[in-house]
TORKOL-4160 file (C-alpha; in steps of 0.2 Angstrom, whole numbers, padded with zeros to 4 digits, m for minus):
17
<pt num="1" X="0520" Y="0602" Z="0551"/>
<pt num="2" X="0523" Y="0593" Z="0532"/>
<pt num="3" X="0503" Y="0588" Z="0532"/>
<pt num="4" X="0501" Y="0603" Z="0516"/>
<pt num="5" X="0515" Y="0594" Z="0506"/>
<pt num="6" X="0504" Y="0576" Z="0509"/>
<pt num="7" X="0489" Y="0584" Z="0501"/>
<pt num="8" X="0498" Y="0592" Z="0486"/>
<pt num="9" X="0508" Y="0574" Z="0485"/>
<pt num="10" X="0491" Y="0566" Z="0485"/>
<pt num="11" X="0482" Y="0576" Z="0472"/>
<pt num="12" X="0495" Y="0576" Z="0460"/>
<pt num="13" X="0495" Y="0555" Z="0460"/>
<pt num="14" X="0476" Y="0556" Z="0460"/>
<pt num="15" X="0476" Y="0570" Z="0444"/>
<pt num="16" X="0491" Y="0557" Z="0436"/>
<pt num="17" X="0480" Y="0543" Z="0441"/>
């Protein structure tokens, strides 16, 4: 499962936002 990967990616996007 790549759920964790998605959480990390979304987290980074929110920080970069």
